[in-house]
SENU-77589 format. One line per field, with one value per atom (N, C-alpha, C): residue in one letter; atom name; x, z, y. Coordinates in nm, 3 decimals, always signed. Layout:
residues N
residu	c(A,...) $
atome	c(CA,...) $
c1	c(X,...) $
c3	c(Z,...) $
c2	c(Y,...) $
END
This chain:
residues 131
residu	c(M,M,M,E,E,E,Y,Y,Y,R,R,R,D,D,D,I,I,I,L,L,L,A,A,A,A,A,A,H,H,H,L,L,L,T,T,T,E,E,E,D,D,D,Q,Q,Q,R,R,R,V,V,V,K,K,K,N,N,N,E,E,E,P,P,P,A,A,A,S,S,S,R,R,R,L,L,L,S,S,S,I,I,I,F,F,F,S,S,S,D,D,D,P,P,P,E,E,E,Y,Y,Y,E,E,E,V,V,V,S,S,S,I,I,I,L,L,L,I,I,I,Y,Y,Y,P,P,P,G,G,G,I,I,I,P,P,P,E,E,E,Q,Q,Q,S,S,S,S,S,S,Q,Q,Q,S,S,S,A,A,A,D,D,D,L,L,L,I,I,I,A,A,A,I,I,I,L,L,L,V,V,V,K,K,K,Y,Y,Y,K,K,K,E,E,E,E,E,E,G,G,G,L,L,L,R,R,R,I,I,I,L,L,L,A,A,A,K,K,K,L,L,L,G,G,G,S,S,S,C,C,C,E,E,E,E,E,E,G,G,G,A,A,A,V,V,V,H,H,H,D,D,D,H,H,H,K,K,K,Y,Y,Y,I,I,I,E,E,E,K,K,K,V,V,V,V,V,V,V,V,V,P,P,P,R,R,R,L,L,L,E,E,E,A,A,A,E,E,E,G,G,G,K,K,K,G,G,G,P,P,P,L,L,L,H,H,H,F,F,F,V,V,V,R,R,R,D,D,D,V,V,V,K,K,K,K,K,K,W,W,W,C,C,C,R,R,R,I,I,I,P,P,P,L,L,L,S,S,S,E,E,E,R,R,R,D,D,D,Q,Q,Q,I,I,I,N,N,N,L,L,L,I,I,I,N,N,N,A,A,A,G,G,G,L,L,L,S,S,S,I,I,I,H,H,H) $
atome	c(N,CA,C,N,CA,C,N,CA,C,N,CA,C,N,CA,C,N,CA,C,N,CA,C,N,CA,C,N,CA,C,N,CA,C,N,CA,C,N,CA,C,N,CA,C,N,CA,C,N,CA,C,N,CA,C,N,CA,C,N,CA,C,N,CA,C,N,CA,C,N,CA,C,N,CA,C,N,CA,C,N,CA,C,N,CA,C,N,CA,C,N,CA,C,N,CA,C,N,CA,C,N,CA,C,N,CA,C,N,CA,C,N,CA,C,N,CA,C,N,CA,C,N,CA,C,N,CA,C,N,CA,C,N,CA,C,N,CA,C,N,CA,C,N,CA,C,N,CA,C,N,CA,C,N,CA,C,N,CA,C,N,CA,C,N,CA,C,N,CA,C,N,CA,C,N,CA,C,N,CA,C,N,CA,C,N,CA,C,N,CA,C,N,CA,C,N,CA,C,N,CA,C,N,CA,C,N,CA,C,N,CA,C,N,CA,C,N,CA,C,N,CA,C,N,CA,C,N,CA,C,N,CA,C,N,CA,C,N,CA,C,N,CA,C,N,CA,C,N,CA,C,N,CA,C,N,CA,C,N,CA,C,N,CA,C,N,CA,C,N,CA,C,N,CA,C,N,CA,C,N,CA,C,N,CA,C,N,CA,C,N,CA,C,N,CA,C,N,CA,C,N,CA,C,N,CA,C,N,CA,C,N,CA,C,N,CA,C,N,CA,C,N,CA,C,N,CA,C,N,CA,C,N,CA,C,N,CA,C,N,CA,C,N,CA,C,N,CA,C,N,CA,C,N,CA,C,N,CA,C,N,CA,C,N,CA,C,N,CA,C,N,CA,C,N,CA,C,N,CA,C,N,CA,C,N,CA,C,N,CA,C,N,CA,C,N,CA,C,N,CA,C,N,CA,C,N,CA,C,N,CA,C,N,CA,C,N,CA,C,N,CA,C,N,CA,C,N,CA,C,N,CA,C,N,CA,C,N,CA,C,N,CA,C,N,CA,C,N,CA,C,N,CA,C,N,CA,C) $
c1	c(-0.945,-1.013,-0.946,-1.026,-0.975,-0.957,-0.844,-0.814,-0.830,-0.873,-0.878,-0.748,-0.673,-0.543,-0.558,-0.495,-0.498,-0.355,-0.323,-0.196,-0.219,-0.133,-0.140,-0.117,-0.177,-0.174,-0.032,+0.064,+0.201,+0.269,+0.202,+0.259,+0.187,+0.079,-0.001,+0.076,+0.172,+0.252,+0.390,+0.418,+0.550,+0.558,+0.645,+0.659,+0.726,+0.800,+0.871,+0.776,+0.657,+0.565,+0.492,+0.515,+0.455,+0.533,+0.656,+0.739,+0.724,+0.775,+0.776,+0.879,+0.852,+0.953,+1.078,+1.194,+1.319,+1.335,+1.271,+1.279,+1.152,+1.117,+0.997,+1.023,+0.984,+1.000,+0.874,+0.809,+0.694,+0.746,+0.698,+0.746,+0.641,+0.518,+0.411,+0.298,+0.244,+0.129,+0.049,-0.081,-0.173,-0.299,-0.404,-0.523,-0.592,-0.563,-0.632,-0.548,-0.416,-0.330,-0.202,-0.144,-0.007,+0.061,+0.180,+0.255,+0.389,+0.419,+0.545,+0.614,+0.746,+0.827,+0.880,+0.868,+0.910,+1.011,+1.100,+1.193,+1.172,+1.141,+1.124,+1.248,+1.299,+1.419,+1.394,+1.497,+1.489,+1.489,+1.454,+1.452,+1.561,+1.677,+1.790,+1.760,+1.675,+1.645,+1.562,+1.503,+1.418,+1.485,+1.543,+1.622,+1.543,+1.414,+1.335,+1.300,+1.318,+1.285,+1.401,+1.525,+1.641,+1.679,+1.649,+1.681,+1.578,+1.622,+1.530,+1.428,+1.305,+1.193,+1.167,+1.152,+1.110,+0.962,+0.883,+0.737,+0.688,+0.571,+0.506,+0.376,+0.348,+0.224,+0.149,+0.029,-0.054,-0.174,-0.189,-0.302,-0.401,-0.523,-0.633,-0.714,-0.687,-0.741,-0.893,-0.950,-1.096,-1.169,-1.105,-1.166,-1.135,-1.041,-1.002,-0.936,-0.847,-0.790,-0.638,-0.567,-0.422,-0.388,-0.308,-0.269,-0.116,-0.066,+0.077,+0.109,+0.208,+0.248,+0.400,+0.449,+0.593,+0.647,+0.763,+0.835,+0.955,+1.018,+1.136,+1.216,+1.342,+1.433,+1.553,+1.615,+1.733,+1.858,+1.956,+2.084,+2.151,+2.226,+2.298,+2.406,+2.426,+2.538,+2.516,+2.413,+2.388,+2.315,+2.332,+2.256,+2.120,+2.017,+1.883,+1.805,+1.824,+1.757,+1.692,+1.642,+1.574,+1.667,+1.797,+1.892,+1.901,+1.895,+1.894,+1.770,+1.657,+1.533,+1.549,+1.602,+1.618,+1.719,+1.830,+1.941,+1.939,+1.868,+1.868,+1.727,+1.632,+1.499,+1.424,+1.414,+1.338,+1.398,+1.530,+1.585,+1.559,+1.562,+1.534,+1.391,+1.297,+1.156,+1.140,+1.205,+1.198,+1.254,+1.363,+1.423,+1.328,+1.243,+1.143,+1.016,+1.016,+0.900,+0.786,+0.815,+0.711,+0.716,+0.603,+0.589,+0.482,+0.461,+0.365,+0.224,+0.176,+0.040,+0.028,+0.139,+0.135,+0.097,+0.151,+0.122,-0.018,-0.069,-0.210,-0.299,-0.266,-0.341,-0.307,-0.179,-0.135,-0.167,-0.152,-0.176,-0.323,-0.412,-0.553,-0.573,-0.510,-0.520,-0.465,-0.349,-0.287,-0.378,-0.458,-0.549,-0.691,-0.709,-0.840,-0.948,-0.907,-0.998,-1.022,-1.147,-1.174,-1.130,-1.083,-1.049,-1.178,-1.174,-1.290,-1.302,-1.416,-1.435,-1.332,-1.306,-1.207,-1.068,-1.033,-0.904,-0.894,-0.997,-0.996,-0.976,-1.045,-1.032,-0.890,-0.837,-0.701,-0.597,-0.612,-0.517,-0.524,-0.644,-0.661,-0.603,-0.629,-0.574,-0.422,-0.363,-0.217,-0.160,-0.248,-0.203,-0.175,-0.230,-0.208,-0.330,-0.304,-0.410,-0.479,-0.607,-0.679,-0.712,-0.661,-0.690,-0.568) $
c3	c(-1.620,-1.505,-1.378,-1.281,-1.151,-1.064,-0.996,-0.914,-0.766,-0.693,-0.548,-0.498,-0.418,-0.367,-0.228,-0.207,-0.077,-0.037,+0.089,+0.146,+0.231,+0.215,+0.304,+0.447,+0.543,+0.683,+0.734,+0.691,+0.739,+0.683,+0.594,+0.541,+0.589,+0.661,+0.698,+0.784,+0.863,+0.947,+0.888,+0.772,+0.711,+0.638,+0.686,+0.629,+0.491,+0.460,+0.332,+0.214,+0.226,+0.112,+0.089,+0.176,+0.156,+0.052,+0.021,-0.080,-0.213,-0.317,-0.448,-0.447,-0.516,-0.522,-0.596,-0.552,-0.618,-0.748,-0.753,-0.871,-0.883,-1.007,-1.034,-1.159,-1.153,-1.269,-1.284,-1.400,-1.428,-1.466,-1.394,-1.422,-1.493,-1.504,-1.569,-1.605,-1.722,-1.762,-1.865,-1.846,-1.944,-1.937,-2.011,-2.008,-1.871,-1.780,-1.651,-1.533,-1.539,-1.425,-1.469,-1.375,-1.391,-1.257,-1.259,-1.137,-1.150,-1.050,-1.050,-0.916,-0.922,-0.801,-0.787,-0.665,-0.637,-0.524,-0.529,-0.418,-0.368,-0.238,-0.171,-0.088,-0.095,-0.017,+0.133,+0.205,+0.350,+0.410,+0.536,+0.609,+0.717,+0.693,+0.785,+0.930,+0.953,+1.090,+1.168,+1.100,+1.165,+1.152,+1.261,+1.254,+1.201,+1.234,+1.188,+1.040,+0.981,+0.840,+0.762,+0.811,+0.745,+0.616,+0.607,+0.485,+0.377,+0.251,+0.140,+0.143,+0.111,+0.115,-0.024,-0.033,-0.158,-0.143,-0.239,-0.233,-0.366,-0.360,-0.480,-0.499,-0.620,-0.652,-0.755,-0.720,-0.812,-0.850,-0.980,-1.033,-1.094,-1.044,-1.096,-1.187,-1.316,-1.410,-1.418,-1.425,-1.437,-1.312,-1.196,-1.069,-1.029,-1.098,-1.061,-0.924,-0.898,-0.765,-0.777,-0.688,-0.678,-0.533,-0.514,-0.379,-0.370,-0.266,-0.239,-0.115,-0.124,-0.012,-0.003,+0.116,+0.142,+0.103,+0.036,+0.007,+0.099,+0.137,+0.222,+0.218,+0.256,+0.256,+0.168,+0.117,+0.033,+0.118,+0.058,+0.124,+0.135,+0.241,+0.262,+0.155,+0.113,+0.025,-0.123,-0.163,-0.306,-0.366,-0.495,-0.565,-0.596,-0.545,-0.555,-0.668,-0.789,-0.906,-0.981,-1.103,-1.176,-1.207,-1.221,-1.243,-1.119,-1.001,-0.876,-0.872,-0.915,-0.918,-1.013,-1.134,-1.235,-1.194,-1.135,-1.110,-0.971,-0.876,-0.739,-0.694,-0.704,-0.649,-0.729,-0.859,-0.941,-0.932,-0.946,-0.930,-0.791,-0.687,-0.552,-0.544,-0.602,-0.601,-0.683,-0.798,-0.880,-0.805,-0.732,-0.654,-0.545,-0.496,-0.396,-0.460,-0.594,-0.664,-0.677,-0.668,-0.675,-0.809,-0.879,-1.002,-0.986,-1.087,-1.077,-1.035,-1.086,-1.052,-0.906,-0.846,-0.703,-0.627,-0.671,-0.603,-0.634,-0.754,-0.785,-0.679,-0.642,-0.540,-0.399,-0.368,-0.231,-0.174,-0.253,-0.195,-0.156,-0.230,-0.189,-0.059,-0.047,+0.078,+0.195,+0.175,+0.282,+0.327,+0.235,+0.267,+0.297,+0.302,+0.329,+0.230,+0.105,-0.005,-0.082,-0.098,-0.169,-0.316,-0.366,-0.508,-0.589,-0.696,-0.784,-0.860,-0.921,-1.002,-1.114,-1.173,-1.281,-1.229,-1.108,-1.048,-1.031,-0.977,-0.951,-1.079,-1.183,-1.312,-1.366,-1.363,-1.414,-1.334,-1.203,-1.118,-1.140,-1.148,-1.175,-1.311,-1.411,-1.546,-1.548,-1.454,-1.444,-1.356,-1.301,-1.220,-1.074,-1.028,-0.889,-0.803,-0.678,-0.581,-0.550,-0.528,-0.492,-0.343,-0.268,-0.123,-0.043) $
c2	c(+2.642,+2.586,+2.638,+2.667,+2.708,+2.584,+2.577,+2.460,+2.491,+2.389,+2.397,+2.336,+2.413,+2.367,+2.309,+2.194,+2.126,+2.092,+2.122,+2.080,+1.956,+1.857,+1.741,+1.789,+1.722,+1.766,+1.791,+1.711,+1.728,+1.853,+1.927,+2.052,+2.176,+2.161,+2.279,+2.379,+2.333,+2.423,+2.452,+2.399,+2.414,+2.548,+2.635,+2.769,+2.768,+2.663,+2.659,+2.663,+2.605,+2.599,+2.731,+2.828,+2.960,+3.040,+2.995,+3.059,+2.986,+3.048,+2.983,+2.870,+2.760,+2.654,+2.702,+2.655,+2.689,+2.610,+2.493,+2.409,+2.326,+2.296,+2.216,+2.134,+2.006,+1.919,+1.835,+1.847,+1.763,+1.625,+1.521,+1.385,+1.301,+1.354,+1.278,+1.375,+1.358,+1.437,+1.359,+1.357,+1.301,+1.387,+1.354,+1.439,+1.449,+1.356,+1.354,+1.401,+1.377,+1.407,+1.477,+1.550,+1.599,+1.580,+1.522,+1.497,+1.569,+1.653,+1.729,+1.713,+1.719,+1.722,+1.864,+1.917,+2.054,+2.054,+2.152,+2.173,+2.314,+2.323,+2.452,+2.479,+2.604,+2.635,+2.627,+2.583,+2.579,+2.719,+2.726,+2.853,+2.841,+2.902,+2.883,+2.921,+3.019,+3.062,+2.961,+2.864,+2.764,+2.628,+2.581,+2.458,+2.339,+2.330,+2.216,+2.226,+2.345,+2.364,+2.424,+2.400,+2.460,+2.387,+2.258,+2.181,+2.212,+2.203,+2.219,+2.106,+2.138,+2.044,+1.986,+1.856,+1.791,+1.760,+1.807,+1.786,+1.732,+1.671,+1.618,+1.695,+1.738,+1.808,+1.724,+1.684,+1.607,+1.693,+1.710,+1.788,+1.690,+1.694,+1.612,+1.704,+1.699,+1.796,+1.793,+1.676,+1.664,+1.714,+1.698,+1.737,+1.880,+1.943,+2.078,+2.082,+1.986,+1.969,+1.956,+2.026,+2.013,+1.981,+1.876,+1.836,+1.838,+1.905,+1.912,+1.830,+1.742,+1.657,+1.651,+1.623,+1.616,+1.478,+1.480,+1.356,+1.340,+1.450,+1.442,+1.570,+1.559,+1.674,+1.643,+1.747,+1.732,+1.710,+1.644,+1.628,+1.765,+1.783,+1.909,+1.925,+2.048,+2.081,+2.059,+1.989,+1.966,+2.087,+2.106,+2.210,+2.148,+2.210,+2.152,+2.219,+2.167,+2.219,+2.103,+2.129,+2.022,+1.905,+1.930,+1.821,+1.732,+1.792,+1.715,+1.627,+1.682,+1.604,+1.486,+1.513,+1.408,+1.301,+1.342,+1.249,+1.187,+1.247,+1.195,+1.154,+1.246,+1.220,+1.114,+1.131,+1.036,+0.895,+0.877,+0.742,+0.681,+0.765,+0.715,+0.664,+0.738,+0.695,+0.566,+0.559,+0.439,+0.318,+0.337,+0.228,+0.180,+0.270,+0.234,+0.176,+0.167,+0.113,+0.211,+0.341,+0.443,+0.515,+0.513,+0.587,+0.693,+0.773,+0.883,+0.840,+0.727,+0.687,+0.642,+0.600,+0.571,+0.698,+0.811,+0.937,+0.988,+0.957,+0.990,+0.926,+0.803,+0.731,+0.780,+0.786,+0.807,+0.945,+1.051,+1.183,+1.202,+1.140,+1.145,+1.069,+0.953,+0.876,+0.957,+1.019,+1.098,+1.212,+1.264,+1.375,+1.328,+1.196,+1.135,+1.182,+1.186,+1.220,+1.091,+1.051,+0.926,+0.934,+0.822,+0.814,+0.823,+0.901,+0.909,+0.777,+0.755,+0.635,+0.631,+0.746,+0.755,+0.718,+0.770,+0.733,+0.582,+0.523,+0.380,+0.300,+0.337,+0.268,+0.282,+0.405,+0.428,+0.351,+0.348,+0.277,+0.126,+0.073,-0.070,-0.106,-0.023,-0.048,-0.043,+0.033,+0.042,-0.069,-0.154,-0.265,-0.229,-0.118,-0.074,-0.105,-0.131,-0.152,-0.020,-0.025,+0.098,+0.102,+0.006,+0.001,+0.037) $
END
């Protein structure tokens, strides 16, 4: 299947996402969705984008849609690889009460894309609000 790629508005001017991610970790996958956390290397020459970028990629398999959104920046001096994602990023998200299905919902909201009927059913069945 060919996917339509969408960048959340806050990433449209970010030069870091024009490069390949330095690290990627799939944190959730089922027949309908895949959620991955990616780290893009910083650009030292650009002070506003010198830190490594942490992003979330949600793939909506049935819709043929992939949405990339910013989660934050990495701490200075750490090695930003899949172990960093596993040991730092994922626990931080869990501490904030955010799981993969939160991002299935949220990235569409951030991009002003309505949730599909299937999304709504899956989110309600998972006990999440769809509003």
